[in-house]
C-alpha positions in Angstrom: 34.4 -9.5 5.8 36.8 -11.6 3.7 35.1 -12.9 0.7 36.4 -16.5 1.2 34.8 -16.4 4.6 31.3 -15.2 4.5 28.8 -14.9 7.4 26.4 -17.5 7.7 24.6 -16.4 10.6 24.3 -13.2 12.7 22.9 -12.8 16.2 22.0 -9.5 17.7 23.7 -8.8 20.8 23.1 -5.2 22.1 22.4 -1.6 21.2 25.3 0.9 21.6 26.0 4.6 20.8 27.3 5.2 17.3 30.5 7.0 17.2 30.1 8.2 13.7 26.6 9.9 13.8 26.1 10.4 17.5 23.0 8.3 17.9 22.5 7.0 21.4 21.0 3.5 20.6 20.9 3.1 16.7 24.1 1.1 16.5 23.6 -2.5 16.9 26.2 -5.2 17.5 25.9 -8.6 16.1 27.7 -11.9 16.8 28.6 -13.4 13.5 29.3 -17.2 12.7 31.3 -17.6 9.4 31.3 -20.3 7.0 34.5 -21.9 8.0 33.4 -21.9 11.7 35.2 -18.8 13.1 33.4 -16.4 15.2 33.3 -12.5 14.9 31.3 -9.4 15.5 30.3 -6.3 13.5 28.5 -3.1 14.3 25.9 -1.4 11.9 24.2 1.9 12.5 20.7 2.0 11.4 20.8 5.9 11.2 23.9 6.7 9.4 24.2 3.1 7.8 27.9 2.6 8.7 29.1 -0.9 9.3 32.1 -1.9 11.2 33.7 -5.4 11.0 35.4 -6.1 14.4 37.1 -9.4 13.9 37.0 -12.6 11.8 38.8 -14.6 14.4 37.3 -16.4 17.4 37.3 -14.1 20.6 37.7 -15.3 24.0 34.4 -15.3 25.5 35.5 -16.1 29.0 36.5 -12.4 29.4 33.7 -9.8 29.4 33.8 -7.6 26.5 33.8 -4.0 27.1 33.8 -0.9 24.9 33.9 2.7 25.9 31.9 5.1 23.4 32.7 8.8 23.3 29.4 10.0 22.2 27.5 12.0 24.8 29.2 11.1 27.9 33.0 9.9 27.7 32.6 8.1 31.1 29.9 5.8 30.0 31.1 2.2 29.6 28.8 -0.3 27.9 29.6 -4.0 29.0 28.4 -7.2 27.5 29.1 -10.9 28.5 29.3 -13.1 25.5 28.5 -16.8 25.5 26.4 -16.5 28.8 23.9 -19.1 29.5 20.5 -18.8 31.5 21.1 -20.1 35.2 19.2 -20.6 38.2 20.2 -17.3 39.7 17.6 -15.7 37.4 13.9 -15.9 38.8 10.5 -14.6 38.1 9.8 -11.7 40.4 8.2 -8.2 40.4 10.4 -5.4 39.3 9.2 -2.5 41.7 11.6 0.2 40.6 9.8 -0.1 37.2 6.4 -0.5 38.7 6.0 -4.1 37.2 3.8 -6.4 39.1 4.7 -10.2 39.7 1.4 -10.9 37.7 2.7 -8.9 34.7 6.3 -10.5 34.9 4.8 -14.0 35.1 2.7 -13.4 32.1 5.7 -12.4 30.0 8.2 -14.8 31.7 10.5 -12.0 32.7 13.2 -12.9 35.1 15.6 -11.0 37.2 18.9 -11.6 39.1 19.7 -10.0 42.5 23.0 -9.3 44.2 23.7 -10.4 47.8 21.8 -7.5 49.0 18.8 -8.4 47.3 19.0 -5.4 44.7 17.9 -6.3 41.1 20.8 -6.2 38.8 19.7 -7.7 35.6 16.6 -8.5 33.8 16.1 -11.5 31.4 13.5 -11.2 28.7 12.6 -14.6 27.1 12.4 -14.8 23.1 10.5 -17.9 21.9 10.4 -19.7 18.5 7.4 -19.0 16.2 5.6 -22.1 17.5 5.6 -20.4 21.0 6.9 -23.6 22.7 10.6 -23.3 23.1 12.7 -20.2 24.4 15.6 -19.7 22.1 17.3 -16.9 23.9 16.9 -14.3 26.7 17.8 -10.6 26.1 19.7 -9.5 29.2 19.7 -6.0 30.4 22.1 -4.8 33.0 20.4 -2.2 35.3 23.4 -0.2 36.3 24.9 0.5 32.9 21.6 -0.2 30.9 23.6 -2.4 28.4 22.0 -5.3 26.6 23.4 -8.9 25.7 22.0 -12.0 24.5 21.9 -15.4 26.4 21.1 -18.4 24.3 19.5 -21.7 25.3 20.9 -24.8 23.9 20.8 -24.8 20.1 18.7 -21.5 20.2 19.2 -18.5 18.3 17.9 -14.9 18.9 17.8 -14.2 15.1 15.3 -17.0 14.7 13.1 -15.9 17.3 9.6 -14.2 17.2 8.9 -10.7 18.7 9.0 -10.2 22.3 5.7 -11.5 23.8 4.3 -12.8 20.4 4.1 -16.4 21.9 1.2 -15.1 24.1 -1.0 -13.8 21.6 -1.3 -16.1 18.8 -5.1 -15.9 18.2 -7.2 -13.6 16.3 -8.2 -10.4 18.0 -9.3 -6.8 17.7 -6.3 -4.9 18.9 -2.7 -5.5 19.3 -0.1 -3.0 20.6 3.5 -2.5 19.4 6.1 -1.0 21.5 9.8 -0.5 21.1 11.2 -2.3 24.3 10.4 -5.1 26.5 9.8 -3.1 29.6 7.5 -0.9 27.6 5.5 -4.0 26.6 5.4 -4.9 30.3 4.2 -1.4 31.3 1.6 -1.0 28.6 0.1 -4.4 29.1 -0.3 -3.5 32.7 -1.7 0.1 32.2 -4.3 -1.3 29.7 -5.6 -3.6 32.6 -4.0 -6.8 31.2 -6.8 -6.9 28.7 -5.1 -6.1 25.5 -2.3 -7.8 23.6 1.1 -6.0 23.8 4.3 -7.0 22.0 7.8 -5.6 21.4 10.1 -5.0 18.7 13.2 -7.1 18.9 15.9 -4.5 18.3 14.2 -1.1 18.6 12.9 1.5 16.2 15.7 1.3 13.6 15.2 -2.4 12.7 11.3 -2.1 13.0 10.6 -2.5 9.5 12.5 -5.8 9.1 10.8 -7.2 12.3 7.3 -6.2 11.0 7.7 -7.6 7.4 8.9 -10.7 8.8 5.7 -11.0 11.1 3.2 -9.3 8.9 1.1 -12.5 8.6 0.7 -12.6 12.5 -0.3 -8.8 12.8 -2.8 -9.4 9.9 -4.7 -11.6 12.4 -5.8 -8.4 14.3 -8.2 -5.9 13.2 -6.1 -2.9 14.6 -2.4 -2.5 15.1 -1.8 0.5 17.7 1.8 1.9 17.3 3.0 3.2 20.7 6.6 3.6 19.6 8.9 6.2 21.5 7.7 9.9 21.3 11.2 11.0 19.7 12.7 11.1 16.1 13.6 7.5 15.5 10.2 6.5 17.0 8.1 8.7 14.8 10.0 7.9 11.6 9.6 4.3 12.4 5.8 4.7 13.0 5.5 6.4 9.7 7.4 3.7 7.8 5.5 0.9 9.5 1.9 2.5 8.7 2.8 2.1 5.1 3.2 -1.8 5.5 0.0 -2.4 7.1 -3.5 -2.5 5.2 -5.2 0.8 4.8 -7.3 1.6 8.1 -5.6 -1.2 9.9 -2.8 0.9 11.7 -3.4 3.4 14.5 -0.9 5.7 15.9 -1.2 6.5 19.6 -0.5 10.3 20.6 1.9 10.1 23.3 2.8 13.1 25.3 5.5 11.3 27.4 8.4 9.6 25.7 7.4 5.8 26.2 5.0 3.6 28.2 7.4 3.2 30.9 7.5 7.0 31.5 3.6 6.8 32.0 4.1 4.0 34.4 6.8 5.5 36.5 4.7 8.8 36.7 1.8 6.8 38.0 -0.1 8.1 35.0 -1.8 5.0 33.6 -5.2 6.5 33.2 -3.5 9.0 30.8 -2.0 6.3 28.9 -5.1 4.5 28.6 -7.1 7.6 27.4 -4.4 8.3 24.7 -4.3 4.7 23.8 -8.1 4.7 23.0 -7.4 8.2 21.1 -5.0 6.5 18.6 -6.0 7.6 15.2 -6.0 5.6 11.9 -3.2 6.3 9.4 -4.7 7.5 6.2 -3.0 7.1 2.7 -1.0 10.0 1.7 -3.1 13.0 0.9 -6.3 11.8 2.9 -6.9 14.2 5.9 -9.8 14.1 8.2 -11.8 17.3 8.0 -11.5 17.9 11.7 -7.8 18.4 11.3 -8.1 21.4 9.1 -9.8 24.0 11.3 -6.5 26.2 11.6 -6.3 26.1 7.7 -10.0 27.2 7.1 -10.3 29.8 9.9 -7.0 31.6 9.1 -7.7 34.6 7.2 -5.7 34.9 3.8 -3.4 37.9 3.8 -1.2 39.2 0.9 -2.1 36.1 -1.2 -3.5 38.1 -4.0 -3.3 41.3 -6.2 -5.4 42.8 -8.6 -5.2 42.4 -12.4 -4.7 45.8 -14.3 -8.3 45.8 -15.5 -11.4 46.1 -13.3 -13.9 44.0 -15.0 -11.5 41.0 -14.9 -10.9 41.5 -11.3 -14.7 41.6 -10.8 -14.9 38.0 -12.0 -11.6 36.5 -10.7 -11.0 38.4 -7.6 -7.5 39.0 -8.7 -4.2 37.0 -9.0 -3.4 34.3 -6.3 -0.3 32.7 -5.5 -0.6 28.9 -5.7 -2.7 29.0 -8.8 -2.1 28.0 -12.6 -3.6 30.6 -15.0 -3.9 29.7 -18.8 -4.2 32.4 -21.3 -5.4 31.2 -24.6 -6.3 32.7 -28.0 -5.6 32.2 -31.7 -2.5 33.5 -33.5 -1.8 37.1 -33.5 -4.4 38.3 -31.0 -2.0 39.7 -28.4 -1.4 37.1 -25.7 2.2 38.2 -25.2 1.1 41.9 -25.1 -1.4 40.9 -22.2 1.2 39.3 -20.2 3.7 42.1 -20.6 1.0 44.3 -19.1 0.4 42.1 -16.2 4.0 41.8 -15.5 4.4 45.6 -15.5 1.4 45.8 -13.1 3.1 43.5 -10.7 6.4 45.3 -10.9 4.5 48.7 -10.2 2.4 47.3 -7.3 4.5 44.8 -5.7 8.1 44.2 -4.4 8.0 40.7 -5.7 10.3 39.1 -8.3 9.1 38.0 -11.7 10.3 35.2 -14.1 9.5 35.5 -17.9 9.9 32.7 -20.4 8.9 34.1 -23.5 9.6 31.3 -25.9 8.7 33.1 -29.3 10.8 36.1 -28.9 14.4 37.1 -27.9 15.2 38.4 -24.5 15.9 41.9 -26.2 12.3 42.0 -27.5 10.9 40.8 -24.1 12.9 43.6 -22.4 12.1 46.3 -24.9 8.4 45.2 -24.6 8.4 45.9 -20.9 10.4 49.1 -21.3 7.9 50.2 -23.8 5.0 49.8 -21.4 6.8 52.1 -18.7 7.7 54.7 -21.3 4.5 54.6 -23.4 6.6 54.4 -26.3 7.2 51.5 -28.7 11.1 51.2 -28.3 11.3 48.3 -30.7 9.9 50.4 -33.7 12.3 52.3 -35.9 9.8 55.2 -36.3 9.6 55.9 -32.4 11.9 58.8 -31.2 13.2 58.7 -27.8 16.2 59.6 -25.7 18.8 57.5 -24.1 17.6 59.0 -20.8 14.2 57.9 -21.4 15.3 54.4 -22.3 17.7 54.1 -19.2 14.9 55.2 -17.0 12.4 52.7 -18.3 15.1 50.0 -18.3 15.5 50.7 -14.5 11.8 50.6 -13.8 11.4 47.3 -15.5 14.0 44.6 -16.4 16.9 46.5 -14.9 15.1 46.7 -11.5 16.8 43.5 -10.2 13.3 42.0 -9.9 12.9 40.5 -13.4 14.4 37.3 -14.6 14.4 36.3 -18.2 15.0 32.9 -20.0 17.3 33.1 -23.0 15.5 29.9 -24.6 18.0 29.6 -27.4 19.2 26.4 -25.9 17.2 23.4 -24.9 13.4 23.4 -24.9 13.0 19.8 -23.4 10.2 19.7 -21.0 12.4 18.7 -18.1 14.7 21.5 -18.9 11.9 24.2 -18.9 10.5 22.6 -15.6 13.9 22.8 -13.9 14.3 26.5 -15.0 11.0 27.5 -13.7 11.6 25.6 -10.4 15.1 27.4 -10.2 13.4 30.8 -10.7 10.8 29.8 -8.0 13.1 28.4 -5.4 16.4 29.6 -6.2 15.6 33.3 -7.3 12.3 33.6 -5.3 10.2 34.6 -8.1 6.7 34.7 -7.0 5.0 35.3 -10.4 6.4 33.3 -13.4 5.0 33.7 -17.2 5.5 30.9 -19.9 4.7 31.9 -23.3 3.9 29.4 -24.8 3.8 25.7 -24.0 3.0 24.7 -27.7 6.5 25.7 -28.8 7.9 23.3 -26.2 5.6 20.4 -27.1 6.5 20.9 -31.0 10.3 20.5 -30.1 9.7 16.8 -28.7 10.8 13.8 -30.4 8.0 11.4 -29.9 5.6 13.8 -32.0 2.7 12.9 -29.7 1.3 16.4 -28.9 -1.5 15.3 -26.7 0.7 13.0 -24.5 3.5 15.8 -24.4 0.9 18.5 -23.4 -0.5 16.2 -20.6 3.0 15.7 -19.5 4.1 19.3 -19.1 0.8 20.6 -17.8 0.8 17.9 -15.1 4.4 18.9 -14.3 3.5 22.6 -14.2 0.5 22.0 -11.8 2.8 19.9 -9.5 5.3 22.7 -9.6 2.7 25.3 -8.8 1.6 23.2 -5.7 5.1 22.6 -4.7 6.5 26.2 -4.8 3.3 28.2 -4.3 3.9 30.6 -7.2 1.4 32.2 -9.4 2.1 30.6 -12.9 0.8 32.0 -16.1 1.0 30.0 -19.3 0.0 30.5 -22.9 -1.7 27.8 -25.0 -3.0 27.9 -28.3 -6.4 27.0 -29.5 -7.7 24.6 -32.1 -9.0 26.3 -35.2 -12.9 26.2 -35.1 -15.1 25.3 -37.9 -16.2 28.3 -39.7 -13.3 30.4 -39.4 -10.4 31.2 -37.2 -10.2 33.3 -34.0 -8.3 36.1 -35.9 -11.6 37.0 -37.3 -13.3 37.2 -33.8 -14.5 33.6 -33.1 -15.7 33.2 -29.5 -13.3 31.1 -27.4 -14.4 27.9 -25.5 -12.6 25.4 -23.3 -13.3 22.8 -25.7 -11.1 24.6 -28.3 -7.9 24.4 -26.0 -5.3 22.7 -28.4 -4.1 19.2 -27.9 -5.2 18.3 -24.2 -8.3 18.5 -22.0 -5.7 18.4 -19.1 -4.9 22.0 -19.8 -8.5 23.0 -19.0 -8.7 20.5 -16.0 -5.6 21.6 -14.3 -5.8 25.2 -14.7 -7.4 27.2 -11.8 -8.2 30.3 -14.2 -8.7 30.1 -18.0 -8.9 33.4 -19.8 -9.6 33.4 -23.7 -8.8 36.3 -25.7 -11.1 37.2 -28.8 -10.4 39.9 -31.4 -11.3 40.5 -35.1 -7.9 41.3 -36.4 -9.2 41.7 -39.8 -12.2 44.0 -39.1 -12.5 47.0 -41.3 -13.4 49.2 -38.5 -10.0 50.3 -36.6 -11.8 50.3 -33.1 -13.1 46.6 -33.5 -9.7 45.6 -35.1 -7.9 46.9 -31.9 -10.4 45.8 -29.3 -9.8 42.6 -27.5 -12.4 40.9 -25.4 -11.3 38.9 -22.3 -13.4 35.9 -21.6 -13.1 33.9 -18.2 -13.7 30.4 -19.5 -12.9 28.7 -16.0 -12.7 30.2 -12.6 -12.0 27.7 -9.8 -11.9 30.2 -7.2 -15.3 31.9 -7.5 -17.1 29.8 -10.2 -17.9 33.0 -12.1 -17.3 33.0 -15.8 -18.2 35.1 -18.9 -17.1 38.2 -20.6 -14.6 40.3 -18.8 -12.6 43.4 -19.7 -12.4 44.8 -23.1 -9.0 46.3 -23.9 -8.1 48.7 -26.7 -4.7 48.8 -28.0 -3.0 51.9 -28.9 -0.7 52.1 -31.9 1.5 54.9 -30.5 2.1 53.7 -27.1 1.7 49.9 -27.5 -0.5 49.9 -24.4 -3.7 47.9 -23.8 -6.2 49.7 -21.6 -9.7 49.0 -20.4 -12.5 50.4 -22.1 -16.2 50.4 -20.8 -18.2 52.2 -23.3 -18.4 52.3 -27.0 -15.7 54.5 -28.5 -15.7 56.5 -31.3 -13.0 56.7 -34.1 -12.2 60.2 -33.0 -11.6 59.1 -29.4 -9.6 56.4 -30.6 -7.2 58.8 -32.3 -6.8 60.7 -29.1 -6.4 57.5 -26.9 
């Protein structure tokens, strides 16, 4: 479109196939009036959004315009006669091949034109002004080639017209039904016993949103708007978009098992159409689901959705580790949170074929790797006093970080919240890690520039919660505790949800919260090396309280469950 000759008016002409995306009817032709009076045309596809300008010069409307579209069938030719006016050859009559009665045709003012043999060759659908008093244009449908064209009245404009049939139903009412095409409107109205208002979109599903927004005040006169759009992809997509425009509870979507109302009428299946119309269901806001629709969800037995923790007493309370859950492990400084996570990672590697992601923010990937290898070997590889052979180290490497199922994050780069989230998402979706461990979120929060710890914690935990829902992973995060009054957790203080540092959102959004308690300053070596696991929150079963007791062995670096009081002598041989 030349910048010095802008379009001042566009009139819809017809639907045609799109040669760009292959859609059979999403491409619309418009007749344009330019500022200087010149006439032209353009095509716009509502699927691929491609626009083609045909001409900015005045065409010869005395010659029918023909265009062949090589899309589905290269032999199909779509014709349109431009500038045609309504004439006396069009009369109101029944449309027998479509099952449309004379009463219905009269109701909507639909006319037909016959050839010399009495066969119907064209339909003409009237489009009125918004006052319902004047016909502005007729949309003509040629029966043989199924092409559409616009026939205008004097000073009429299809663009300025209301929806098809809208002039018939201007008062308030309980139901109004919206369909895609004029014939569908006739068919639906007739099958509903000529009792309920039915109107049609002007240009099919692809321009539906524009049509409805322009006429929203009209639709709001009705309690319910029933969408009976075509049972195909464009129709379903249009119905979904339109449902978001109407008020909550106002829009109903009809569950059609045939393509459109015409198909019901042609199949002599009016009773089914009427029944399905009454079965139209209201569209709820996103996330609102009727309980009757979830039987398959609740009745299907969950399989392979959980594995055990390495420790029995913790399993008795939690029923294991489940995908789709966010687990928070919390404790004071130096209590052994990282060691607990490494034990769980090793347990997963030994008992599943799943991949694991590990983001340990307070240690190097070397330390994380050696920590996992040490569990396998029952030797602390990172200590200079530990003796081992290269073969031992190689074996443990292959059993853990060298198995091809462990992915580590070298965090000596960005610790921005969005960067961490993207890395976790990549581990989950790109690498198919089903169990991911983040130790810990406080270090991420401390790196943020705004300095608002509570806000930053809320942000990252919310994003992590959404990520768990999106990817169905099992995500473990470590969070620190606030220092309690009367002494720190390093001397054995009891953990509570209220002590979670910075944000109540951590406790609210987590499925499981496990607190770690240990008196790291105790004189007794057994007490000093025994960690109490306490389930602070358990959304799955509701059970909480003391779980497993884990005894740490200095020689092996392992944390093993103990059930009875253990003596110092037993500790030495542990």
